[in-house]
mmCIF file of the N, C-alpha and C atoms, coordinates in Angstrom:
data_MODEL
# 
_entry.id   MODEL 
# 
loop_
_atom_site.group_PDB 
_atom_site.id 
_atom_site.type_symbol 
_atom_site.label_atom_id 
_atom_site.label_alt_id 
_atom_site.label_comp_id 
_atom_site.label_asym_id 
_atom_site.label_entity_id 
_atom_site.label_seq_id 
_atom_site.pdbx_PDB_ins_code 
_atom_site.Cartn_x 
_atom_site.Cartn_y 
_atom_site.Cartn_z 
_atom_site.occupancy 
_atom_site.B_iso_or_equiv 
_atom_site.pdbx_formal_charge 
_atom_site.auth_seq_id 
_atom_site.auth_comp_id 
_atom_site.auth_asym_id 
_atom_site.auth_atom_id 
_atom_site.pdbx_PDB_model_num 
ATOM 1   N N  . UNK A 1 1  ? 27.840  -8.790  -29.199 1.00 0.00 ? 1  UNK A N  1 
ATOM 2   C CA . UNK A 1 1  ? 26.632  -8.782  -28.726 1.00 0.00 ? 1  UNK A CA 1 
ATOM 3   C C  . UNK A 1 1  ? 25.351  -8.130  -28.946 1.00 0.00 ? 1  UNK A C  1 
ATOM 4   N N  . UNK A 1 2  ? 24.220  -8.372  -29.341 1.00 0.00 ? 2  UNK A N  1 
ATOM 5   C CA . UNK A 1 2  ? 23.060  -7.739  -29.630 1.00 0.00 ? 2  UNK A CA 1 
ATOM 6   C C  . UNK A 1 2  ? 22.614  -7.109  -28.236 1.00 0.00 ? 2  UNK A C  1 
ATOM 7   N N  . UNK A 1 3  ? 21.505  -6.233  -28.467 1.00 0.00 ? 3  UNK A N  1 
ATOM 8   C CA . UNK A 1 3  ? 20.998  -5.482  -27.424 1.00 0.00 ? 3  UNK A CA 1 
ATOM 9   C C  . UNK A 1 3  ? 19.853  -6.492  -26.879 1.00 0.00 ? 3  UNK A C  1 
ATOM 10  N N  . UNK A 1 4  ? 19.365  -7.330  -27.669 1.00 0.00 ? 4  UNK A N  1 
ATOM 11  C CA . UNK A 1 4  ? 18.452  -8.583  -26.696 1.00 0.00 ? 4  UNK A CA 1 
ATOM 12  C C  . UNK A 1 4  ? 19.447  -9.253  -26.157 1.00 0.00 ? 4  UNK A C  1 
ATOM 13  N N  . UNK A 1 5  ? 20.452  -9.636  -26.349 1.00 0.00 ? 5  UNK A N  1 
ATOM 14  C CA . UNK A 1 5  ? 21.342  -10.522 -25.632 1.00 0.00 ? 5  UNK A CA 1 
ATOM 15  C C  . UNK A 1 5  ? 21.960  -10.050 -24.212 1.00 0.00 ? 5  UNK A C  1 
ATOM 16  N N  . UNK A 1 6  ? 22.119  -8.444  -24.498 1.00 0.00 ? 6  UNK A N  1 
ATOM 17  C CA . UNK A 1 6  ? 22.746  -7.789  -23.444 1.00 0.00 ? 6  UNK A CA 1 
ATOM 18  C C  . UNK A 1 6  ? 21.450  -7.540  -22.334 1.00 0.00 ? 6  UNK A C  1 
ATOM 19  N N  . UNK A 1 7  ? 20.376  -7.092  -22.842 1.00 0.00 ? 7  UNK A N  1 
ATOM 20  C CA . UNK A 1 7  ? 19.248  -7.173  -22.109 1.00 0.00 ? 7  UNK A CA 1 
ATOM 21  C C  . UNK A 1 7  ? 19.055  -8.197  -21.461 1.00 0.00 ? 7  UNK A C  1 
ATOM 22  N N  . UNK A 1 8  ? 19.090  -9.334  -21.762 1.00 0.00 ? 8  UNK A N  1 
ATOM 23  C CA . UNK A 1 8  ? 18.855  -10.693 -21.296 1.00 0.00 ? 8  UNK A CA 1 
ATOM 24  C C  . UNK A 1 8  ? 19.802  -11.063 -20.287 1.00 0.00 ? 8  UNK A C  1 
ATOM 25  N N  . UNK A 1 9  ? 21.189  -10.578 -20.345 1.00 0.00 ? 9  UNK A N  1 
ATOM 26  C CA . UNK A 1 9  ? 22.115  -10.716 -19.386 1.00 0.00 ? 9  UNK A CA 1 
ATOM 27  C C  . UNK A 1 9  ? 22.043  -10.188 -18.040 1.00 0.00 ? 9  UNK A C  1 
ATOM 28  N N  . UNK A 1 10 ? 21.275  -8.870  -18.184 1.00 0.00 ? 10 UNK A N  1 
ATOM 29  C CA . UNK A 1 10 ? 20.873  -7.760  -17.397 1.00 0.00 ? 10 UNK A CA 1 
ATOM 30  C C  . UNK A 1 10 ? 19.859  -8.376  -16.252 1.00 0.00 ? 10 UNK A C  1 
ATOM 31  N N  . UNK A 1 11 ? 18.825  -8.249  -17.437 1.00 0.00 ? 11 UNK A N  1 
ATOM 32  C CA . UNK A 1 11 ? 17.595  -8.783  -16.751 1.00 0.00 ? 11 UNK A CA 1 
ATOM 33  C C  . UNK A 1 11 ? 17.048  -10.146 -16.673 1.00 0.00 ? 11 UNK A C  1 
ATOM 34  N N  . UNK A 1 12 ? 17.943  -11.264 -16.581 1.00 0.00 ? 12 UNK A N  1 
ATOM 35  C CA . UNK A 1 12 ? 17.649  -12.465 -16.757 1.00 0.00 ? 12 UNK A CA 1 
ATOM 36  C C  . UNK A 1 12 ? 17.179  -13.001 -15.221 1.00 0.00 ? 12 UNK A C  1 
ATOM 37  N N  . UNK A 1 13 ? 16.768  -13.923 -14.978 1.00 0.00 ? 13 UNK A N  1 
ATOM 38  C CA . UNK A 1 13 ? 16.283  -14.560 -13.593 1.00 0.00 ? 13 UNK A CA 1 
ATOM 39  C C  . UNK A 1 13 ? 17.278  -14.991 -12.944 1.00 0.00 ? 13 UNK A C  1 
ATOM 40  N N  . UNK A 1 14 ? 18.187  -13.847 -12.207 1.00 0.00 ? 14 UNK A N  1 
ATOM 41  C CA . UNK A 1 14 ? 19.430  -14.262 -11.506 1.00 0.00 ? 14 UNK A CA 1 
ATOM 42  C C  . UNK A 1 14 ? 19.131  -13.757 -10.270 1.00 0.00 ? 14 UNK A C  1 
ATOM 43  N N  . UNK A 1 15 ? 19.507  -14.081 -9.233  1.00 0.00 ? 15 UNK A N  1 
ATOM 44  C CA . UNK A 1 15 ? 19.347  -13.707 -7.726  1.00 0.00 ? 15 UNK A CA 1 
ATOM 45  C C  . UNK A 1 15 ? 19.479  -12.032 -7.444  1.00 0.00 ? 15 UNK A C  1 
ATOM 46  N N  . UNK A 1 16 ? 20.592  -11.639 -7.823  1.00 0.00 ? 16 UNK A N  1 
ATOM 47  C CA . UNK A 1 16 ? 20.780  -9.991  -7.480  1.00 0.00 ? 16 UNK A CA 1 
ATOM 48  C C  . UNK A 1 16 ? 19.687  -9.132  -8.423  1.00 0.00 ? 16 UNK A C  1 
ATOM 49  N N  . UNK A 1 17 ? 19.176  -9.388  -9.530  1.00 0.00 ? 17 UNK A N  1 
ATOM 50  C CA . UNK A 1 17 ? 18.487  -8.427  -10.316 1.00 0.00 ? 17 UNK A CA 1 
ATOM 51  C C  . UNK A 1 17 ? 17.084  -8.586  -9.836  1.00 0.00 ? 17 UNK A C  1 
ATOM 52  N N  . UNK A 1 18 ? 16.888  -9.870  -9.644  1.00 0.00 ? 18 UNK A N  1 
ATOM 53  C CA . UNK A 1 18 ? 15.493  -10.335 -9.177  1.00 0.00 ? 18 UNK A CA 1 
ATOM 54  C C  . UNK A 1 18 ? 14.906  -9.896  -7.883  1.00 0.00 ? 18 UNK A C  1 
ATOM 55  N N  . UNK A 1 19 ? 16.155  -9.736  -6.885  1.00 0.00 ? 19 UNK A N  1 
ATOM 56  C CA . UNK A 1 19 ? 16.028  -9.229  -5.616  1.00 0.00 ? 19 UNK A CA 1 
ATOM 57  C C  . UNK A 1 19 ? 15.872  -7.705  -5.508  1.00 0.00 ? 19 UNK A C  1 
ATOM 58  N N  . UNK A 1 20 ? 16.575  -7.222  -6.283  1.00 0.00 ? 20 UNK A N  1 
ATOM 59  C CA . UNK A 1 20 ? 16.636  -5.594  -6.381  1.00 0.00 ? 20 UNK A CA 1 
ATOM 60  C C  . UNK A 1 20 ? 15.049  -5.298  -7.268  1.00 0.00 ? 20 UNK A C  1 
ATOM 61  N N  . UNK A 1 21 ? 14.703  -5.991  -8.163  1.00 0.00 ? 21 UNK A N  1 
ATOM 62  C CA . UNK A 1 21 ? 13.419  -5.470  -8.647  1.00 0.00 ? 21 UNK A CA 1 
ATOM 63  C C  . UNK A 1 21 ? 12.185  -5.749  -7.603  1.00 0.00 ? 21 UNK A C  1 
ATOM 64  N N  . UNK A 1 22 ? 12.491  -6.840  -6.638  1.00 0.00 ? 22 UNK A N  1 
ATOM 65  C CA . UNK A 1 22 ? 11.431  -7.293  -5.816  1.00 0.00 ? 22 UNK A CA 1 
ATOM 66  C C  . UNK A 1 22 ? 11.328  -6.126  -4.807  1.00 0.00 ? 22 UNK A C  1 
ATOM 67  N N  . UNK A 1 23 ? 12.451  -5.642  -4.358  1.00 0.00 ? 23 UNK A N  1 
ATOM 68  C CA . UNK A 1 23 ? 12.398  -4.927  -3.231  1.00 0.00 ? 23 UNK A CA 1 
ATOM 69  C C  . UNK A 1 23 ? 12.103  -3.287  -3.807  1.00 0.00 ? 23 UNK A C  1 
ATOM 70  N N  . UNK A 1 24 ? 12.447  -2.773  -5.254  1.00 0.00 ? 24 UNK A N  1 
ATOM 71  C CA . UNK A 1 24 ? 11.980  -1.818  -5.596  1.00 0.00 ? 24 UNK A CA 1 
ATOM 72  C C  . UNK A 1 24 ? 10.275  -1.716  -5.537  1.00 0.00 ? 24 UNK A C  1 
ATOM 73  N N  . UNK A 1 25 ? 9.924   -3.065  -5.994  1.00 0.00 ? 25 UNK A N  1 
ATOM 74  C CA . UNK A 1 25 ? 8.726   -2.968  -6.385  1.00 0.00 ? 25 UNK A CA 1 
ATOM 75  C C  . UNK A 1 25 ? 7.521   -2.896  -4.754  1.00 0.00 ? 25 UNK A C  1 
ATOM 76  N N  . UNK A 1 26 ? 8.313   -3.671  -4.075  1.00 0.00 ? 26 UNK A N  1 
ATOM 77  C CA . UNK A 1 26 ? 7.623   -3.603  -2.656  1.00 0.00 ? 26 UNK A CA 1 
ATOM 78  C C  . UNK A 1 26 ? 7.749   -2.257  -1.805  1.00 0.00 ? 26 UNK A C  1 
ATOM 79  N N  . UNK A 1 27 ? 8.838   -1.419  -2.300  1.00 0.00 ? 27 UNK A N  1 
ATOM 80  C CA . UNK A 1 27 ? 9.029   -0.278  -1.893  1.00 0.00 ? 27 UNK A CA 1 
ATOM 81  C C  . UNK A 1 27 ? 8.142   1.009   -2.212  1.00 0.00 ? 27 UNK A C  1 
ATOM 82  N N  . UNK A 1 28 ? 7.913   0.696   -3.639  1.00 0.00 ? 28 UNK A N  1 
ATOM 83  C CA . UNK A 1 28 ? 6.856   1.600   -4.135  1.00 0.00 ? 28 UNK A CA 1 
ATOM 84  C C  . UNK A 1 28 ? 5.658   1.614   -3.882  1.00 0.00 ? 28 UNK A C  1 
ATOM 85  N N  . UNK A 1 29 ? 5.249   0.210   -3.652  1.00 0.00 ? 29 UNK A N  1 
ATOM 86  C CA . UNK A 1 29 ? 3.898   -0.146  -2.954  1.00 0.00 ? 29 UNK A CA 1 
ATOM 87  C C  . UNK A 1 29 ? 3.809   0.410   -1.564  1.00 0.00 ? 29 UNK A C  1 
ATOM 88  N N  . UNK A 1 30 ? 4.822   0.139   -0.795  1.00 0.00 ? 30 UNK A N  1 
ATOM 89  C CA . UNK A 1 30 ? 4.603   0.548   0.491   1.00 0.00 ? 30 UNK A CA 1 
ATOM 90  C C  . UNK A 1 30 ? 4.592   2.205   0.811   1.00 0.00 ? 30 UNK A C  1 
ATOM 91  N N  . UNK A 1 31 ? 5.524   2.890   -0.130  1.00 0.00 ? 31 UNK A N  1 
ATOM 92  C CA . UNK A 1 31 ? 5.269   4.233   -0.055  1.00 0.00 ? 31 UNK A CA 1 
ATOM 93  C C  . UNK A 1 31 ? 4.384   4.938   -0.836  1.00 0.00 ? 31 UNK A C  1 
ATOM 94  N N  . UNK A 1 32 ? 3.591   4.426   -1.732  1.00 0.00 ? 32 UNK A N  1 
ATOM 95  C CA . UNK A 1 32 ? 2.456   4.431   -2.504  1.00 0.00 ? 32 UNK A CA 1 
ATOM 96  C C  . UNK A 1 32 ? 1.363   4.591   -1.329  1.00 0.00 ? 32 UNK A C  1 
ATOM 97  N N  . UNK A 1 33 ? 0.964   3.291   -0.346  1.00 0.00 ? 33 UNK A N  1 
ATOM 98  C CA . UNK A 1 33 ? 0.186   3.060   0.253   1.00 0.00 ? 33 UNK A CA 1 
ATOM 99  C C  . UNK A 1 33 ? 0.435   4.545   1.672   1.00 0.00 ? 33 UNK A C  1 
ATOM 100 N N  . UNK A 1 34 ? 1.527   4.600   2.138   1.00 0.00 ? 34 UNK A N  1 
ATOM 101 C CA . UNK A 1 34 ? 1.975   5.257   3.284   1.00 0.00 ? 34 UNK A CA 1 
ATOM 102 C C  . UNK A 1 34 ? 1.334   6.701   2.713   1.00 0.00 ? 34 UNK A C  1 
ATOM 103 N N  . UNK A 1 35 ? 1.694   7.257   1.727   1.00 0.00 ? 35 UNK A N  1 
ATOM 104 C CA . UNK A 1 35 ? 1.127   8.871   1.189   1.00 0.00 ? 35 UNK A CA 1 
ATOM 105 C C  . UNK A 1 35 ? -0.462  8.565   1.107   1.00 0.00 ? 35 UNK A C  1 
ATOM 106 N N  . UNK A 1 36 ? -1.080  7.888   0.229   1.00 0.00 ? 36 UNK A N  1 
ATOM 107 C CA . UNK A 1 36 ? -2.558  7.782   -0.232  1.00 0.00 ? 36 UNK A CA 1 
ATOM 108 C C  . UNK A 1 36 ? -3.272  7.250   0.885   1.00 0.00 ? 36 UNK A C  1 
ATOM 109 N N  . UNK A 1 37 ? -2.917  6.640   1.963   1.00 0.00 ? 37 UNK A N  1 
ATOM 110 C CA . UNK A 1 37 ? -3.788  5.704   2.891   1.00 0.00 ? 37 UNK A CA 1 
ATOM 111 C C  . UNK A 1 37 ? -4.302  6.904   3.966   1.00 0.00 ? 37 UNK A C  1 
ATOM 112 N N  . UNK A 1 38 ? -5.263  7.358   3.973   1.00 0.00 ? 38 UNK A N  1 
ATOM 113 C CA . UNK A 1 38 ? -5.541  7.959   5.053   1.00 0.00 ? 38 UNK A CA 1 
ATOM 114 C C  . UNK A 1 38 ? -7.166  8.045   5.157   1.00 0.00 ? 38 UNK A C  1 
ATOM 115 N N  . UNK A 1 39 ? -7.390  8.209   6.597   1.00 0.00 ? 39 UNK A N  1 
ATOM 116 C CA . UNK A 1 39 ? -8.590  8.089   7.030   1.00 0.00 ? 39 UNK A CA 1 
ATOM 117 C C  . UNK A 1 39 ? -9.322  9.561   7.044   1.00 0.00 ? 39 UNK A C  1 
ATOM 118 N N  . UNK A 1 40 ? -10.800 9.592   6.651   1.00 0.00 ? 40 UNK A N  1 
ATOM 119 C CA . UNK A 1 40 ? -11.170 10.740  7.037   1.00 0.00 ? 40 UNK A CA 1 
ATOM 120 C C  . UNK A 1 40 ? -11.610 10.970  8.379   1.00 0.00 ? 40 UNK A C  1 
ATOM 121 N N  . UNK A 1 41 ? -11.938 12.249  9.072   1.00 0.00 ? 41 UNK A N  1 
ATOM 122 C CA . UNK A 1 41 ? -12.252 12.257  10.395  1.00 0.00 ? 41 UNK A CA 1 
ATOM 123 C C  . UNK A 1 41 ? -13.687 12.005  10.574  1.00 0.00 ? 41 UNK A C  1 
ATOM 124 N N  . UNK A 1 42 ? -13.987 11.522  11.592  1.00 0.00 ? 42 UNK A N  1 
ATOM 125 C CA . UNK A 1 42 ? -15.624 11.248  12.111  1.00 0.00 ? 42 UNK A CA 1 
ATOM 126 C C  . UNK A 1 42 ? -16.112 12.659  11.757  1.00 0.00 ? 42 UNK A C  1 
ATOM 127 N N  . UNK A 1 43 ? -17.458 12.382  11.532  1.00 0.00 ? 43 UNK A N  1 
ATOM 128 C CA . UNK A 1 43 ? -18.604 13.436  11.097  1.00 0.00 ? 43 UNK A CA 1 
ATOM 129 C C  . UNK A 1 43 ? -18.786 14.320  12.617  1.00 0.00 ? 43 UNK A C  1 
ATOM 130 N N  . UNK A 1 44 ? -18.959 15.581  12.658  1.00 0.00 ? 44 UNK A N  1 
ATOM 131 C CA . UNK A 1 44 ? -19.639 16.166  13.558  1.00 0.00 ? 44 UNK A CA 1 
ATOM 132 C C  . UNK A 1 44 ? -20.849 15.828  14.455  1.00 0.00 ? 44 UNK A C  1 
ATOM 133 N N  . UNK A 1 45 ? -20.987 15.934  15.545  1.00 0.00 ? 45 UNK A N  1 
ATOM 134 C CA . UNK A 1 45 ? -22.217 15.515  16.119  1.00 0.00 ? 45 UNK A CA 1 
ATOM 135 C C  . UNK A 1 45 ? -23.569 16.080  15.266  1.00 0.00 ? 45 UNK A C  1 
ATOM 136 N N  . UNK A 1 46 ? -23.363 17.010  14.747  1.00 0.00 ? 46 UNK A N  1 
ATOM 137 C CA . UNK A 1 46 ? -24.746 17.689  14.017  1.00 0.00 ? 46 UNK A CA 1 
ATOM 138 C C  . UNK A 1 46 ? -24.582 16.955  12.791  1.00 0.00 ? 46 UNK A C  1 
ATOM 139 N N  . UNK A 1 47 ? -23.896 16.265  12.026  1.00 0.00 ? 47 UNK A N  1 
ATOM 140 C CA . UNK A 1 47 ? -24.124 15.612  10.999  1.00 0.00 ? 47 UNK A CA 1 
ATOM 141 C C  . UNK A 1 47 ? -24.118 14.128  11.135  1.00 0.00 ? 47 UNK A C  1 
ATOM 142 N N  . UNK A 1 48 ? -24.263 13.606  12.134  1.00 0.00 ? 48 UNK A N  1 
ATOM 143 C CA . UNK A 1 48 ? -24.132 12.357  12.435  1.00 0.00 ? 48 UNK A CA 1 
ATOM 144 C C  . UNK A 1 48 ? -25.680 11.668  12.365  1.00 0.00 ? 48 UNK A C  1 
ATOM 145 N N  . UNK A 1 49 ? -26.513 12.611  12.285  1.00 0.00 ? 49 UNK A N  1 
ATOM 146 C CA . UNK A 1 49 ? -28.232 12.361  12.346  1.00 0.00 ? 49 UNK A CA 1 
ATOM 147 C C  . UNK A 1 49 ? -28.619 11.206  13.298  1.00 0.00 ? 49 UNK A C  1 
ATOM 148 N N  . UNK A 1 50 ? -28.384 11.151  14.610  1.00 0.00 ? 50 UNK A N  1 
ATOM 149 C CA . UNK A 1 50 ? -28.641 10.078  15.397  1.00 0.00 ? 50 UNK A CA 1 
ATOM 150 C C  . UNK A 1 50 ? -27.545 9.010   15.872  1.00 0.00 ? 50 UNK A C  1 
ATOM 151 N N  . UNK A 1 51 ? -26.687 9.100   14.865  1.00 0.00 ? 51 UNK A N  1 
ATOM 152 C CA . UNK A 1 51 ? -25.695 7.854   15.281  1.00 0.00 ? 51 UNK A CA 1 
ATOM 153 C C  . UNK A 1 51 ? -24.535 8.225   16.376  1.00 0.00 ? 51 UNK A C  1 
ATOM 154 N N  . UNK A 1 52 ? -24.796 7.037   17.348  1.00 0.00 ? 52 UNK A N  1 
ATOM 155 C CA . UNK A 1 52 ? -23.969 7.179   18.616  1.00 0.00 ? 52 UNK A CA 1 
ATOM 156 C C  . UNK A 1 52 ? -22.684 6.542   17.930  1.00 0.00 ? 52 UNK A C  1 
ATOM 157 N N  . UNK A 1 53 ? -21.524 7.201   17.876  1.00 0.00 ? 53 UNK A N  1 
ATOM 158 C CA . UNK A 1 53 ? -20.168 6.543   17.567  1.00 0.00 ? 53 UNK A CA 1 
ATOM 159 C C  . UNK A 1 53 ? -19.838 5.705   18.773  1.00 0.00 ? 53 UNK A C  1 
ATOM 160 N N  . UNK A 1 54 ? -19.763 6.341   20.114  1.00 0.00 ? 54 UNK A N  1 
ATOM 161 C CA . UNK A 1 54 ? -19.363 5.405   21.159  1.00 0.00 ? 54 UNK A CA 1 
ATOM 162 C C  . UNK A 1 54 ? -19.907 4.153   21.423  1.00 0.00 ? 54 UNK A C  1 
ATOM 163 N N  . UNK A 1 55 ? -21.324 4.225   21.127  1.00 0.00 ? 55 UNK A N  1 
ATOM 164 C CA . UNK A 1 55 ? -22.227 3.084   21.440  1.00 0.00 ? 55 UNK A CA 1 
ATOM 165 C C  . UNK A 1 55 ? -21.861 2.143   20.233  1.00 0.00 ? 55 UNK A C  1 
ATOM 166 N N  . UNK A 1 56 ? -21.567 2.260   19.096  1.00 0.00 ? 56 UNK A N  1 
ATOM 167 C CA . UNK A 1 56 ? -21.473 1.936   17.968  1.00 0.00 ? 56 UNK A CA 1 
ATOM 168 C C  . UNK A 1 56 ? -19.995 0.872   18.093  1.00 0.00 ? 56 UNK A C  1 
ATOM 169 N N  . UNK A 1 57 ? -19.010 1.667   18.709  1.00 0.00 ? 57 UNK A N  1 
ATOM 170 C CA . UNK A 1 57 ? -17.605 1.245   18.996  1.00 0.00 ? 57 UNK A CA 1 
ATOM 171 C C  . UNK A 1 57 ? -17.857 0.198   20.364  1.00 0.00 ? 57 UNK A C  1 
ATOM 172 N N  . UNK A 1 58 ? -18.704 0.343   21.125  1.00 0.00 ? 58 UNK A N  1 
ATOM 173 C CA . UNK A 1 58 ? -18.728 -0.366  22.228  1.00 0.00 ? 58 UNK A CA 1 
ATOM 174 C C  . UNK A 1 58 ? -19.412 -1.884  21.527  1.00 0.00 ? 58 UNK A C  1 
ATOM 175 N N  . UNK A 1 59 ? -20.311 -1.521  20.896  1.00 0.00 ? 59 UNK A N  1 
ATOM 176 C CA . UNK A 1 59 ? -20.841 -2.731  20.361  1.00 0.00 ? 59 UNK A CA 1 
ATOM 177 C C  . UNK A 1 59 ? -20.289 -4.022  19.553  1.00 0.00 ? 59 UNK A C  1 
ATOM 178 N N  . UNK A 1 60 ? -19.032 -3.142  18.681  1.00 0.00 ? 60 UNK A N  1 
ATOM 179 C CA . UNK A 1 60 ? -18.060 -4.111  18.021  1.00 0.00 ? 60 UNK A CA 1 
ATOM 180 C C  . UNK A 1 60 ? -17.614 -4.648  18.816  1.00 0.00 ? 60 UNK A C  1 
ATOM 181 N N  . UNK A 1 61 ? -16.983 -4.125  20.299  1.00 0.00 ? 61 UNK A N  1 
ATOM 182 C CA . UNK A 1 61 ? -16.165 -4.982  21.108  1.00 0.00 ? 61 UNK A CA 1 
ATOM 183 C C  . UNK A 1 61 ? -16.741 -5.891  22.040  1.00 0.00 ? 61 UNK A C  1 
ATOM 184 N N  . UNK A 1 62 ? -18.198 -6.246  21.694  1.00 0.00 ? 62 UNK A N  1 
ATOM 185 C CA . UNK A 1 62 ? -18.873 -6.952  22.699  1.00 0.00 ? 62 UNK A CA 1 
ATOM 186 C C  . UNK A 1 62 ? -19.975 -8.169  21.860  1.00 0.00 ? 62 UNK A C  1 
# 
């Protein structure tokens, strides 16, 4: 059995290898987004330059 044939038998489009690969890919994306997806804090009132965040929030919901 050649290396190419052995690789094809392991990596072929069968249910279990494809499911494991999809699970690992989704897990990697989920954990990467969990670690890197952060929101910065709202600026302090001194740095808002007249922006009223409470009024902006109210405007978004009406």
